[in-house]
PDB file of the backbone (N, CA, C, O) and the ligand in Angstrom, with CONECT records:
HET     ZN  A 101       1
ATOM      1  N   MET A   1      78.739 147.536 117.640  1.00  0.00           N
ATOM      2  CA  MET A   1      77.711 148.575 117.748  1.00  0.00           C
ATOM      3  C   MET A   1      77.880 149.617 116.656  1.00  0.00           C
ATOM      4  O   MET A   1      78.936 149.694 116.027  1.00  0.00           O
ATOM      5  N   CYS A   2      76.886 150.390 116.433  1.00  0.00           N
ATOM      6  CA  CYS A   2      76.952 151.445 115.440  1.00  0.00           C
ATOM      7  C   CYS A   2      77.618 152.685 116.032  1.00  0.00           C
ATOM      8  O   CYS A   2      77.993 152.706 117.205  1.00  0.00           O
ATOM      9  N   GLU A   3      77.755 153.701 115.211  1.00  0.00           N
ATOM     10  CA  GLU A   3      78.443 154.904 115.663  1.00  0.00           C
ATOM     11  C   GLU A   3      77.470 156.031 115.973  1.00  0.00           C
ATOM     12  O   GLU A   3      77.822 157.208 115.893  1.00  0.00           O
ATOM     13  N   CYS A   4      76.243 155.662 116.327  1.00  0.00           N
ATOM     14  CA  CYS A   4      75.223 156.681 116.566  1.00  0.00           C
ATOM     15  C   CYS A   4      75.608 157.617 117.696  1.00  0.00           C
ATOM     16  O   CYS A   4      75.151 158.760 117.729  1.00  0.00           O
ATOM     17  N   GLY A   5      76.438 157.159 118.623  1.00  0.00           N
ATOM     18  CA  GLY A   5      76.789 157.987 119.757  1.00  0.00           C
ATOM     19  C   GLY A   5      78.059 158.773 119.559  1.00  0.00           C
ATOM     20  O   GLY A   5      78.568 159.375 120.504  1.00  0.00           O
ATOM     21  N   SER A   6      78.588 158.780 118.331  1.00  0.00           N
ATOM     22  CA  SER A   6      79.907 159.344 118.124  1.00  0.00           C
ATOM     23  C   SER A   6      79.910 160.841 117.834  1.00  0.00           C
ATOM     24  O   SER A   6      80.966 161.473 117.884  1.00  0.00           O
ATOM     25  N   SER A   7      78.765 161.412 117.537  1.00  0.00           N
ATOM     26  CA  SER A   7      78.744 162.826 117.192  1.00  0.00           C
ATOM     27  C   SER A   7      79.038 163.690 118.410  1.00  0.00           C
ATOM     28  O   SER A   7      78.502 163.463 119.495  1.00  0.00           O
ATOM     29  N   ARG A   8      79.895 164.680 118.213  1.00  0.00           N
ATOM     30  CA  ARG A   8      80.183 165.606 119.311  1.00  0.00           C
ATOM     31  C   ARG A   8      79.682 167.000 118.976  1.00  0.00           C
ATOM     32  O   ARG A   8      79.995 167.959 119.682  1.00  0.00           O
ATOM     33  N   VAL A   9      78.920 167.119 117.924  1.00  0.00           N
ATOM     34  CA  VAL A   9      78.431 168.428 117.527  1.00  0.00           C
ATOM     35  C   VAL A   9      77.189 168.766 118.344  1.00  0.00           C
ATOM     36  O   VAL A   9      76.208 168.024 118.306  1.00  0.00           O
ATOM     37  N   PRO A  10      77.214 169.868 119.076  1.00  0.00           N
ATOM     38  CA  PRO A  10      76.044 170.222 119.883  1.00  0.00           C
ATOM     39  C   PRO A  10      74.832 170.518 119.003  1.00  0.00           C
ATOM     40  O   PRO A  10      74.963 171.099 117.926  1.00  0.00           O
ATOM     41  N   GLY A  11      73.689 170.126 119.458  1.00  0.00           N
ATOM     42  CA  GLY A  11      72.457 170.498 118.762  1.00  0.00           C
ATOM     43  C   GLY A  11      72.031 169.535 117.691  1.00  0.00           C
ATOM     44  O   GLY A  11      70.872 169.559 117.277  1.00  0.00           O
ATOM     45  N   ILE A  12      72.927 168.681 117.222  1.00  0.00           N
ATOM     46  CA  ILE A  12      72.517 167.649 116.290  1.00  0.00           C
ATOM     47  C   ILE A  12      73.018 166.310 116.798  1.00  0.00           C
ATOM     48  O   ILE A  12      73.806 166.256 117.742  1.00  0.00           O
ATOM     49  N   GLY A  13      72.564 165.223 116.175  1.00  0.00           N
ATOM     50  CA  GLY A  13      73.015 163.918 116.602  1.00  0.00           C
ATOM     51  C   GLY A  13      72.119 163.337 117.682  1.00  0.00           C
ATOM     52  O   GLY A  13      71.021 163.839 117.922  1.00  0.00           O
ATOM     53  N   PRO A  14      72.585 162.287 118.330  1.00  0.00           N
ATOM     54  CA  PRO A  14      71.732 161.521 119.230  1.00  0.00           C
ATOM     55  C   PRO A  14      71.303 162.270 120.487  1.00  0.00           C
ATOM     56  O   PRO A  14      70.397 161.825 121.192  1.00  0.00           O
ATOM     57  N   PHE A  15      71.945 163.405 120.774  1.00  0.00           N
ATOM     58  CA  PHE A  15      71.546 164.132 121.977  1.00  0.00           C
ATOM     59  C   PHE A  15      70.901 165.473 121.647  1.00  0.00           C
ATOM     60  O   PHE A  15      70.828 166.365 122.493  1.00  0.00           O
ATOM     61  N   ALA A  16      70.440 165.604 120.419  1.00  0.00           N
ATOM     62  CA  ALA A  16      69.675 166.781 120.040  1.00  0.00           C
ATOM     63  C   ALA A  16      68.307 166.704 120.707  1.00  0.00           C
ATOM     64  O   ALA A  16      67.976 165.712 121.357  1.00  0.00           O
ATOM     65  N   SER A  17      67.529 167.745 120.540  1.00  0.00           N
ATOM     66  CA  SER A  17      66.194 167.728 121.117  1.00  0.00           C
ATOM     67  C   SER A  17      65.153 168.050 120.049  1.00  0.00           C
ATOM     68  O   SER A  17      65.458 168.611 118.997  1.00  0.00           O
ATOM     69  N   GLY A  18      63.917 167.673 120.359  1.00  0.00           N
ATOM     70  CA  GLY A  18      62.803 168.015 119.491  1.00  0.00           C
ATOM     71  C   GLY A  18      62.960 167.469 118.083  1.00  0.00           C
ATOM     72  O   GLY A  18      63.433 166.351 117.877  1.00  0.00           O
ATOM     73  N   ARG A  19      62.557 168.275 117.127  1.00  0.00           N
ATOM     74  CA  ARG A  19      62.541 167.837 115.737  1.00  0.00           C
ATOM     75  C   ARG A  19      63.927 167.448 115.233  1.00  0.00           C
ATOM     76  O   ARG A  19      64.046 166.538 114.413  1.00  0.00           O
ATOM     77  N   ALA A  20      64.977 168.118 115.706  1.00  0.00           N
ATOM     78  CA  ALA A  20      66.329 167.792 115.255  1.00  0.00           C
ATOM     79  C   ALA A  20      66.672 166.350 115.592  1.00  0.00           C
ATOM     80  O   ALA A  20      67.317 165.655 114.806  1.00  0.00           O
ATOM     81  N   LEU A  21      66.239 165.907 116.763  1.00  0.00           N
ATOM     82  CA  LEU A  21      66.502 164.529 117.156  1.00  0.00           C
ATOM     83  C   LEU A  21      65.683 163.558 116.302  1.00  0.00           C
ATOM     84  O   LEU A  21      66.196 162.534 115.851  1.00  0.00           O
ATOM     85  N   VAL A  22      64.431 163.883 116.088  1.00  0.00           N
ATOM     86  CA  VAL A  22      63.572 163.014 115.280  1.00  0.00           C
ATOM     87  C   VAL A  22      64.155 162.860 113.875  1.00  0.00           C
ATOM     88  O   VAL A  22      64.199 161.757 113.329  1.00  0.00           O
ATOM     89  N   GLU A  23      64.601 163.972 113.298  1.00  0.00           N
ATOM     90  CA  GLU A  23      65.166 163.914 111.948  1.00  0.00           C
ATOM     91  C   GLU A  23      66.487 163.150 111.938  1.00  0.00           C
ATOM     92  O   GLU A  23      66.793 162.438 110.982  1.00  0.00           O
ATOM     93  N   PHE A  24      67.263 163.302 113.003  1.00  0.00           N
ATOM     94  CA  PHE A  24      68.522 162.556 113.090  1.00  0.00           C
ATOM     95  C   PHE A  24      68.257 161.057 113.073  1.00  0.00           C
ATOM     96  O   PHE A  24      68.908 160.312 112.341  1.00  0.00           O
ATOM     97  N   VAL A  25      67.300 160.619 113.882  1.00  0.00           N
ATOM     98  CA  VAL A  25      67.023 159.183 113.955  1.00  0.00           C
ATOM     99  C   VAL A  25      66.418 158.685 112.644  1.00  0.00           C
ATOM    100  O   VAL A  25      66.728 157.583 112.191  1.00  0.00           O
ATOM    101  N   LEU A  26      65.561 159.495 112.040  1.00  0.00           N
ATOM    102  CA  LEU A  26      64.964 159.093 110.760  1.00  0.00           C
ATOM    103  C   LEU A  26      66.030 158.842 109.703  1.00  0.00           C
ATOM    104  O   LEU A  26      65.893 157.941 108.875  1.00  0.00           O
ATOM    105  N   ASN A  27      67.094 159.642 109.735  1.00  0.00           N
ATOM    106  CA  ASN A  27      68.120 159.543 108.703  1.00  0.00           C
ATOM    107  C   ASN A  27      69.245 158.588 109.063  1.00  0.00           C
ATOM    108  O   ASN A  27      70.056 158.240 108.204  1.00  0.00           O
ATOM    109  N   ALA A  28      69.308 158.160 110.311  1.00  0.00           N
ATOM    110  CA  ALA A  28      70.417 157.332 110.754  1.00  0.00           C
ATOM    111  C   ALA A  28      70.430 156.008 109.999  1.00  0.00           C
ATOM    112  O   ALA A  28      69.405 155.342 109.857  1.00  0.00           O
ATOM    113  N   HIS A  29      71.602 155.648 109.525  1.00  0.00           N
ATOM    114  CA  HIS A  29      71.783 154.364 108.840  1.00  0.00           C
ATOM    115  C   HIS A  29      70.766 154.163 107.718  1.00  0.00           C
ATOM    116  O   HIS A  29      70.212 153.076 107.552  1.00  0.00           O
ATOM    117  N   GLY A  30      70.534 155.209 106.966  1.00  0.00           N
ATOM    118  CA  GLY A  30      69.651 155.107 105.817  1.00  0.00           C
ATOM    119  C   GLY A  30      68.203 154.814 106.171  1.00  0.00           C
ATOM    120  O   GLY A  30      67.436 154.353 105.326  1.00  0.00           O
ATOM    121  N   GLY A  31      67.829 155.078 107.407  1.00  0.00           N
ATOM    122  CA  GLY A  31      66.450 154.879 107.824  1.00  0.00           C
ATOM    123  C   GLY A  31      66.193 153.540 108.487  1.00  0.00           C
ATOM    124  O   GLY A  31      65.081 153.268 108.942  1.00  0.00           O
ATOM    125  N   SER A  32      67.226 152.697 108.543  1.00  0.00           N
ATOM    126  CA  SER A  32      66.994 151.365 109.114  1.00  0.00           C
ATOM    127  C   SER A  32      66.820 151.420 110.623  1.00  0.00           C
ATOM    128  O   SER A  32      66.178 150.546 111.205  1.00  0.00           O
ATOM    129  N   VAL A  33      67.381 152.432 111.260  1.00  0.00           N
ATOM    130  CA  VAL A  33      67.224 152.541 112.716  1.00  0.00           C
ATOM    131  C   VAL A  33      65.789 152.902 113.078  1.00  0.00           C
ATOM    132  O   VAL A  33      65.219 152.348 114.018  1.00  0.00           O
ATOM    133  N   ALA A  34      65.215 153.825 112.334  1.00  0.00           N
ATOM    134  CA  ALA A  34      63.910 154.379 112.689  1.00  0.00           C
ATOM    135  C   ALA A  34      62.832 153.308 112.838  1.00  0.00           C
ATOM    136  O   ALA A  34      61.944 153.424 113.682  1.00  0.00           O
ATOM    137  N   VAL A  35      62.916 152.267 112.012  1.00  0.00           N
ATOM    138  CA  VAL A  35      61.880 151.234 112.027  1.00  0.00           C
ATOM    139  C   VAL A  35      62.275 150.030 112.884  1.00  0.00           C
ATOM    140  O   VAL A  35      61.539 149.046 112.957  1.00  0.00           O
ATOM    141  N   SER A  36      63.436 150.115 113.528  1.00  0.00           N
ATOM    142  CA  SER A  36      63.885 149.008 114.365  1.00  0.00           C
ATOM    143  C   SER A  36      63.156 149.016 115.696  1.00  0.00           C
ATOM    144  O   SER A  36      62.799 150.073 116.218  1.00  0.00           O
ATOM    145  N   ALA A  37      62.940 147.833 116.237  1.00  0.00           N
ATOM    146  CA  ALA A  37      62.272 147.726 117.524  1.00  0.00           C
ATOM    147  C   ALA A  37      63.209 148.132 118.651  1.00  0.00           C
ATOM    148  O   ALA A  37      64.406 147.845 118.608  1.00  0.00           O
ATOM    149  N   LEU A  38      62.667 148.792 119.644  1.00  0.00           N
ATOM    150  CA  LEU A  38      63.436 149.125 120.837  1.00  0.00           C
ATOM    151  C   LEU A  38      63.715 147.856 121.630  1.00  0.00           C
ATOM    152  O   LEU A  38      62.993 146.868 121.493  1.00  0.00           O
ATOM    153  N   PRO A  39      64.764 147.874 122.466  1.00  0.00           N
ATOM    154  CA  PRO A  39      65.037 146.707 123.328  1.00  0.00           C
ATOM    155  C   PRO A  39      63.821 146.372 124.192  1.00  0.00           C
ATOM    156  O   PRO A  39      63.530 145.203 124.447  1.00  0.00           O
ATOM    157  N   ALA A  40      63.135 147.390 124.627  1.00  0.00           N
ATOM    158  CA  ALA A  40      61.889 147.225 125.368  1.00  0.00           C
ATOM    159  C   ALA A  40      61.015 148.431 125.064  1.00  0.00           C
ATOM    160  O   ALA A  40      61.520 149.545 124.924  1.00  0.00           O
ATOM    161  N   GLY A  41      59.717 148.218 124.961  1.00  0.00           N
ATOM    162  CA  GLY A  41      58.817 149.333 124.696  1.00  0.00           C
ATOM    163  C   GLY A  41      58.901 150.359 125.813  1.00  0.00           C
ATOM    164  O   GLY A  41      59.071 150.010 126.981  1.00  0.00           O
ATOM    165  N   LEU A  42      58.780 151.633 125.439  1.00  0.00           N
ATOM    166  CA  LEU A  42      58.830 152.701 126.436  1.00  0.00           C
ATOM    167  C   LEU A  42      57.445 153.303 126.604  1.00  0.00           C
ATOM    168  O   LEU A  42      56.838 153.783 125.647  1.00  0.00           O
ATOM    169  N   GLU A  43      56.956 153.269 127.843  1.00  0.00           N
ATOM    170  CA  GLU A  43      55.686 153.937 128.145  1.00  0.00           C
ATOM    171  C   GLU A  43      55.910 155.444 128.058  1.00  0.00           C
ATOM    172  O   GLU A  43      56.887 155.980 128.581  1.00  0.00           O
ATOM    173  N   HIS A  44      54.980 156.105 127.385  1.00  0.00           N
ATOM    174  CA  HIS A  44      55.204 157.525 127.151  1.00  0.00           C
ATOM    175  C   HIS A  44      53.871 158.226 126.987  1.00  0.00           C
ATOM    176  O   HIS A  44      52.947 157.690 126.376  1.00  0.00           O
ATOM    177  N   ASN A  45      53.777 159.420 127.533  1.00  0.00           N
ATOM    178  CA  ASN A  45      52.606 160.233 127.273  1.00  0.00           C
ATOM    179  C   ASN A  45      52.906 161.131 126.086  1.00  0.00           C
ATOM    180  O   ASN A  45      53.894 161.865 126.081  1.00  0.00           O
ATOM    181  N   CYS A  46      52.050 161.066 125.088  1.00  0.00           N
ATOM    182  CA  CYS A  46      52.234 161.872 123.885  1.00  0.00           C
ATOM    183  C   CYS A  46      52.472 163.328 124.262  1.00  0.00           C
ATOM    184  O   CYS A  46      51.756 163.902 125.083  1.00  0.00           O
ATOM    185  N   GLN A  47      53.485 163.905 123.647  1.00  0.00           N
ATOM    186  CA  GLN A  47      53.793 165.304 123.943  1.00  0.00           C
ATOM    187  C   GLN A  47      52.920 166.250 123.130  1.00  0.00           C
ATOM    188  O   GLN A  47      52.982 167.469 123.292  1.00  0.00           O
ATOM    189  N   GLY A  48      52.105 165.671 122.253  1.00  0.00           N
ATOM    190  CA  GLY A  48      51.173 166.486 121.499  1.00  0.00           C
ATOM    191  C   GLY A  48      49.806 166.527 122.165  1.00  0.00           C
ATOM    192  O   GLY A  48      49.273 167.601 122.444  1.00  0.00           O
ATOM    193  N   CYS A  49      49.238 165.339 122.419  1.00  0.00           N
ATOM    194  CA  CYS A  49      47.865 165.286 122.927  1.00  0.00           C
ATOM    195  C   CYS A  49      47.777 164.757 124.349  1.00  0.00           C
ATOM    196  O   CYS A  49      46.708 164.800 124.959  1.00  0.00           O
ATOM    197  N   GLY A  50      48.890 164.256 124.889  1.00  0.00           N
ATOM    198  CA  GLY A  50      48.893 163.808 126.276  1.00  0.00           C
ATOM    199  C   GLY A  50      48.426 162.389 126.504  1.00  0.00           C
ATOM    200  O   GLY A  50      48.462 161.909 127.637  1.00  0.00           O
ATOM    201  N   LYS A  51      47.988 161.700 125.461  1.00  0.00           N
ATOM    202  CA  LYS A  51      47.525 160.327 125.628  1.00  0.00           C
ATOM    203  C   LYS A  51      48.722 159.381 125.778  1.00  0.00           C
ATOM    204  O   LYS A  51      49.735 159.546 125.098  1.00  0.00           O
ATOM    205  N   PRO A  52      48.603 158.394 126.666  1.00  0.00           N
ATOM    206  CA  PRO A  52      49.711 157.449 126.814  1.00  0.00           C
ATOM    207  C   PRO A  52      49.772 156.471 125.655  1.00  0.00           C
ATOM    208  O   PRO A  52      48.742 156.019 125.154  1.00  0.00           O
ATOM    209  N   PHE A  53      50.983 156.151 125.233  1.00  0.00           N
ATOM    210  CA  PHE A  53      51.152 155.087 124.253  1.00  0.00           C
ATOM    211  C   PHE A  53      52.502 154.434 124.475  1.00  0.00           C
ATOM    212  O   PHE A  53      53.347 154.955 125.202  1.00  0.00           O
ATOM    213  N   LEU A  54      52.696 153.287 123.841  1.00  0.00           N
ATOM    214  CA  LEU A  54      53.924 152.530 124.001  1.00  0.00           C
ATOM    215  C   LEU A  54      54.804 152.751 122.771  1.00  0.00           C
ATOM    216  O   LEU A  54      54.435 152.383 121.656  1.00  0.00           O
ATOM    217  N   LEU A  55      55.952 153.345 122.986  1.00  0.00           N
ATOM    218  CA  LEU A  55      56.904 153.519 121.890  1.00  0.00           C
ATOM    219  C   LEU A  55      57.637 152.200 121.696  1.00  0.00           C
ATOM    220  O   LEU A  55      58.343 151.737 122.592  1.00  0.00           O
ATOM    221  N   GLU A  56      57.469 151.602 120.532  1.00  0.00           N
ATOM    222  CA  GLU A  56      58.036 150.272 120.280  1.00  0.00           C
ATOM    223  C   GLU A  56      59.141 150.276 119.232  1.00  0.00           C
ATOM    224  O   GLU A  56      59.897 149.313 119.113  1.00  0.00           O
ATOM    225  N   THR A  57      59.230 151.361 118.478  1.00  0.00           N
ATOM    226  CA  THR A  57      60.319 151.508 117.513  1.00  0.00           C
ATOM    227  C   THR A  57      60.970 152.864 117.742  1.00  0.00           C
ATOM    228  O   THR A  57      60.404 153.714 118.429  1.00  0.00           O
ATOM    229  N   PHE A  58      62.158 153.078 117.172  1.00  0.00           N
ATOM    230  CA  PHE A  58      62.900 154.303 117.460  1.00  0.00           C
ATOM    231  C   PHE A  58      62.157 155.552 117.000  1.00  0.00           C
ATOM    232  O   PHE A  58      62.286 156.614 117.608  1.00  0.00           O
ATOM    233  N   VAL A  59      61.387 155.425 115.939  1.00  0.00           N
ATOM    234  CA  VAL A  59      60.516 156.520 115.523  1.00  0.00           C
ATOM    235  C   VAL A  59      59.110 155.968 115.411  1.00  0.00           C
ATOM    236  O   VAL A  59      58.885 154.950 114.756  1.00  0.00           O
ATOM    237  N   GLN A  60      58.183 156.626 116.037  1.00  0.00           N
ATOM    238  CA  GLN A  60      56.800 156.152 116.000  1.00  0.00           C
ATOM    239  C   GLN A  60      55.865 157.340 116.192  1.00  0.00           C
ATOM    240  O   GLN A  60      56.186 158.287 116.909  1.00  0.00           O
ATOM    241  N   SER A  61      54.703 157.279 115.542  1.00  0.00           N
ATOM    242  CA  SER A  61      53.744 158.353 115.732  1.00  0.00           C
ATOM    243  C   SER A  61      52.674 157.931 116.726  1.00  0.00           C
ATOM    244  O   SER A  61      52.359 156.748 116.858  1.00  0.00           O
ATOM    245  N   CYS A  62      52.128 158.908 117.415  1.00  0.00           N
ATOM    246  CA  CYS A  62      51.077 158.674 118.404  1.00  0.00           C
ATOM    247  C   CYS A  62      49.840 158.121 117.711  1.00  0.00           C
ATOM    248  O   CYS A  62      49.394 158.690 116.714  1.00  0.00           O
ATOM    249  N   PRO A  63      49.271 157.019 118.216  1.00  0.00           N
ATOM    250  CA  PRO A  63      48.077 156.452 117.577  1.00  0.00           C
ATOM    251  C   PRO A  63      46.867 157.366 117.676  1.00  0.00           C
ATOM    252  O   PRO A  63      45.927 157.238 116.892  1.00  0.00           O
ATOM    253  N   ALA A  64      46.881 158.276 118.621  1.00  0.00           N
ATOM    254  CA  ALA A  64      45.719 159.159 118.808  1.00  0.00           C
ATOM    255  C   ALA A  64      45.776 160.394 117.912  1.00  0.00           C
ATOM    256  O   ALA A  64      44.786 160.734 117.264  1.00  0.00           O
ATOM    257  N   CYS A  65      46.928 161.067 117.868  1.00  0.00           N
ATOM    258  CA  CYS A  65      46.990 162.325 117.131  1.00  0.00           C
ATOM    259  C   CYS A  65      47.980 162.313 115.985  1.00  0.00           C
ATOM    260  O   CYS A  65      48.010 163.251 115.189  1.00  0.00           O
ATOM    261  N   GLY A  66      48.803 161.257 115.882  1.00  0.00           N
ATOM    262  CA  GLY A  66      49.754 161.185 114.779  1.00  0.00           C
ATOM    263  C   GLY A  66      51.044 161.940 115.034  1.00  0.00           C
ATOM    264  O   GLY A  66      51.916 161.973 114.166  1.00  0.00           O
ATOM    265  N   GLY A  67      51.184 162.535 116.182  1.00  0.00           N
ATOM    266  CA  GLY A  67      52.414 163.263 116.502  1.00  0.00           C
ATOM    267  C   GLY A  67      53.612 162.326 116.493  1.00  0.00           C
ATOM    268  O   GLY A  67      53.561 161.236 117.064  1.00  0.00           O
ATOM    269  N   VAL A  68      54.685 162.750 115.845  1.00  0.00           N
ATOM    270  CA  VAL A  68      55.847 161.879 115.664  1.00  0.00           C
ATOM    271  C   VAL A  68      56.817 162.036 116.830  1.00  0.00           C
ATOM    272  O   VAL A  68      57.214 163.146 117.186  1.00  0.00           O
ATOM    273  N   HIS A  69      57.188 160.896 117.415  1.00  0.00           N
ATOM    274  CA  HIS A  69      58.135 160.858 118.517  1.00  0.00           C
ATOM    275  C   HIS A  69      59.304 159.968 118.136  1.00  0.00           C
ATOM    276  O   HIS A  69      59.170 159.061 117.315  1.00  0.00           O
ATOM    277  N   ALA A  70      60.462 160.241 118.749  1.00  0.00           N
ATOM    278  CA  ALA A  70      61.633 159.417 118.488  1.00  0.00           C
ATOM    279  C   ALA A  70      62.532 159.393 119.709  1.00  0.00           C
ATOM    280  O   ALA A  70      62.509 160.299 120.543  1.00  0.00           O
ATOM    281  N   VAL A  71      63.321 158.336 119.793  1.00  0.00           N
ATOM    282  CA  VAL A  71      64.359 158.241 120.809  1.00  0.00           C
ATOM    283  C   VAL A  71      65.618 157.768 120.098  1.00  0.00           C
ATOM    284  O   VAL A  71      65.544 156.972 119.162  1.00  0.00           O
ATOM    285  N   SER A  72      66.770 158.253 120.538  1.00  0.00           N
ATOM    286  CA  SER A  72      68.007 157.874 119.860  1.00  0.00           C
ATOM    287  C   SER A  72      68.587 156.605 120.459  1.00  0.00           C
ATOM    288  O   SER A  72      68.365 156.306 121.632  1.00  0.00           O
ATOM    289  N   PRO A  73      69.338 155.851 119.643  1.00  0.00           N
ATOM    290  CA  PRO A  73      69.855 154.554 120.102  1.00  0.00           C
ATOM    291  C   PRO A  73      70.618 154.597 121.435  1.00  0.00           C
ATOM    292  O   PRO A  73      70.439 153.691 122.249  1.00  0.00           O
ATOM    293  N   PRO A  74      71.461 155.608 121.693  1.00  0.00           N
ATOM    294  CA  PRO A  74      72.160 155.584 122.984  1.00  0.00           C
ATOM    295  C   PRO A  74      71.225 155.755 124.174  1.00  0.00           C
ATOM    296  O   PRO A  74      71.607 155.462 125.307  1.00  0.00           O
ATOM    297  N   ARG A  75      70.010 156.224 123.930  1.00  0.00           N
ATOM    298  CA  ARG A  75      69.088 156.497 125.028  1.00  0.00           C
ATOM    299  C   ARG A  75      67.809 155.664 124.883  1.00  0.00           C
ATOM    300  O   ARG A  75      66.738 156.058 125.345  1.00  0.00           O
ATOM    301  N   ALA A  76      67.944 154.512 124.236  1.00  0.00           N
ATOM    302  CA  ALA A  76      66.774 153.713 123.879  1.00  0.00           C
ATOM    303  C   ALA A  76      66.013 153.152 125.076  1.00  0.00           C
ATOM    304  O   ALA A  76      64.876 152.701 124.933  1.00  0.00           O
ATOM    305  N   THR A  77      66.628 153.177 126.244  1.00  0.00           N
ATOM    306  CA  THR A  77      65.927 152.648 127.420  1.00  0.00           C
ATOM    307  C   THR A  77      65.442 153.771 128.334  1.00  0.00           C
ATOM    308  O   THR A  77      64.990 153.515 129.450  1.00  0.00           O
ATOM    309  N   ASP A  78      65.534 155.007 127.866  1.00  0.00           N
ATOM    310  CA  ASP A  78      65.201 156.159 128.703  1.00  0.00           C
ATOM    311  C   ASP A  78      63.974 156.884 128.149  1.00  0.00           C
ATOM    312  O   ASP A  78      64.065 157.635 127.179  1.00  0.00           O
ATOM    313  N   ALA A  79      62.830 156.644 128.784  1.00  0.00           N
ATOM    314  CA  ALA A  79      61.591 157.241 128.286  1.00  0.00           C
ATOM    315  C   ALA A  79      61.629 158.764 128.372  1.00  0.00           C
ATOM    316  O   ALA A  79      60.940 159.447 127.614  1.00  0.00           O
ATOM    317  N   THR A  80      62.432 159.298 129.294  1.00  0.00           N
ATOM    318  CA  THR A  80      62.490 160.758 129.407  1.00  0.00           C
ATOM    319  C   THR A  80      63.269 161.384 128.258  1.00  0.00           C
ATOM    320  O   THR A  80      63.238 162.600 128.072  1.00  0.00           O
ATOM    321  N   ALA A  81      63.971 160.550 127.481  1.00  0.00           N
ATOM    322  CA  ALA A  81      64.753 161.062 126.352  1.00  0.00           C
ATOM    323  C   ALA A  81      63.939 161.126 125.070  1.00  0.00           C
ATOM    324  O   ALA A  81      64.436 161.596 124.046  1.00  0.00           O
ATOM    325  N   ILE A  82      62.694 160.659 125.109  1.00  0.00           N
ATOM    326  CA  ILE A  82      61.853 160.687 123.912  1.00  0.00           C
ATOM    327  C   ILE A  82      61.607 162.128 123.488  1.00  0.00           C
ATOM    328  O   ILE A  82      61.277 162.982 124.311  1.00  0.00           O
ATOM    329  N   GLN A  83      61.768 162.384 122.213  1.00  0.00           N
ATOM    330  CA  GLN A  83      61.592 163.733 121.681  1.00  0.00           C
ATOM    331  C   GLN A  83      60.392 163.773 120.740  1.00  0.00           C
ATOM    332  O   GLN A  83      60.075 162.798 120.059  1.00  0.00           O
ATOM    333  N   TYR A  84      59.745 164.916 120.725  1.00  0.00           N
ATOM    334  CA  TYR A  84      58.537 165.120 119.932  1.00  0.00           C
ATOM    335  C   TYR A  84      58.855 166.104 118.805  1.00  0.00           C
ATOM    336  O   TYR A  84      59.463 167.151 119.025  1.00  0.00           O
ATOM    337  N   ALA A  85      58.430 165.744 117.602  1.00  0.00           N
ATOM    338  CA  ALA A  85      58.815 166.546 116.436  1.00  0.00           C
ATOM    339  C   ALA A  85      57.968 167.799 116.255  1.00  0.00           C
ATOM    340  O   ALA A  85      58.341 168.695 115.497  1.00  0.00           O
ATOM    341  N   GLY A  86      56.842 167.869 116.938  1.00  0.00           N
ATOM    342  CA  GLY A  86      55.974 169.031 116.773  1.00  0.00           C
ATOM    343  C   GLY A  86      54.728 168.675 115.986  1.00  0.00           C
ATOM    344  O   GLY A  86      54.725 167.731 115.195  1.00  0.00           O
ATOM    345  N   ALA A  87      53.668 169.441 116.210  1.00  0.00           N
ATOM    346  CA  ALA A  87      52.357 169.092 115.672  1.00  0.00           C
ATOM    347  C   ALA A  87      52.316 169.107 114.149  1.00  0.00           C
ATOM    348  O   ALA A  87      51.511 168.392 113.552  1.00  0.00           O
ATOM    349  N   ASP A  88      53.166 169.906 113.507  1.00  0.00           N
ATOM    350  CA  ASP A  88      53.086 170.028 112.053  1.00  0.00           C
ATOM    351  C   ASP A  88      54.080 169.141 111.325  1.00  0.00           C
ATOM    352  O   ASP A  88      54.235 169.244 110.108  1.00  0.00           O
ATOM    353  N   PHE A  89      54.760 168.262 112.072  1.00  0.00           N
ATOM    354  CA  PHE A  89      55.739 167.379 111.439  1.00  0.00           C
ATOM    355  C   PHE A  89      55.048 166.153 110.877  1.00  0.00           C
ATOM    356  O   PHE A  89      54.234 165.528 111.558  1.00  0.00           O
ATOM    357  N   VAL A  90      55.366 165.804 109.640  1.00  0.00           N
ATOM    358  CA  VAL A  90      54.797 164.619 109.014  1.00  0.00           C
ATOM    359  C   VAL A  90      55.929 163.707 108.596  1.00  0.00           C
ATOM    360  O   VAL A  90      56.920 164.155 108.019  1.00  0.00           O
ATOM    361  N   LEU A  91      55.781 162.429 108.887  1.00  0.00           N
ATOM    362  CA  LEU A  91      56.805 161.465 108.491  1.00  0.00           C
ATOM    363  C   LEU A  91      56.956 161.450 106.977  1.00  0.00           C
ATOM    364  O   LEU A  91      55.959 161.532 106.260  1.00  0.00           O
ATOM    365  N   PRO A  92      58.196 161.345 106.474  1.00  0.00           N
ATOM    366  CA  PRO A  92      58.366 161.166 105.038  1.00  0.00           C
ATOM    367  C   PRO A  92      57.733 159.838 104.608  1.00  0.00           C
ATOM    368  O   PRO A  92      57.662 158.898 105.399  1.00  0.00           O
ATOM    369  N   ALA A  93      57.287 159.767 103.392  1.00  0.00           N
ATOM    370  CA  ALA A  93      56.663 158.548 102.897  1.00  0.00           C
ATOM    371  C   ALA A  93      57.625 157.369 103.034  1.00  0.00           C
ATOM    372  O   ALA A  93      58.824 157.491 102.785  1.00  0.00           O
ATOM    373  N   ALA A  94      57.080 156.252 103.425  1.00  0.00           N
ATOM    374  CA  ALA A  94      57.913 155.060 103.604  1.00  0.00           C
ATOM    375  C   ALA A  94      58.594 154.693 102.296  1.00  0.00           C
ATOM    376  O   ALA A  94      57.971 154.706 101.234  1.00  0.00           O
ATOM    377  N   ALA A  95      59.861 154.369 102.380  1.00  0.00           N
ATOM    378  CA  ALA A  95      60.625 154.034 101.183  1.00  0.00           C
ATOM    379  C   ALA A  95      60.305 152.605 100.760  1.00  0.00           C
ATOM    380  O   ALA A  95      60.846 152.120  99.766  1.00  0.00           O
TER     381      ALA A  95
HETATM  382 ZN    ZN A 101      49.120 162.239 120.562  1.00  0.00          ZN2+
END
């Protein structure tokens, strides 16, 4: 397994919240985690617009409003752990 769960620094790492968590996952393992498929899709109501969508990768934007959501690898099966980056967050251009 990877070391995504090894950080003990509060406020950053896999147990951060909001944008900090989204940015952590985006940067994890050079970005390879963010585009990886979850073990199972997570049903989730967009925290921006409230529309339901299925989170299928660790970082994904809402199909309705584009709001960016992420879940960290240690919590990949927990829909309540999904974090929302905020309405003004834009994904960096795909590498
Ligand atoms: Zn939305």
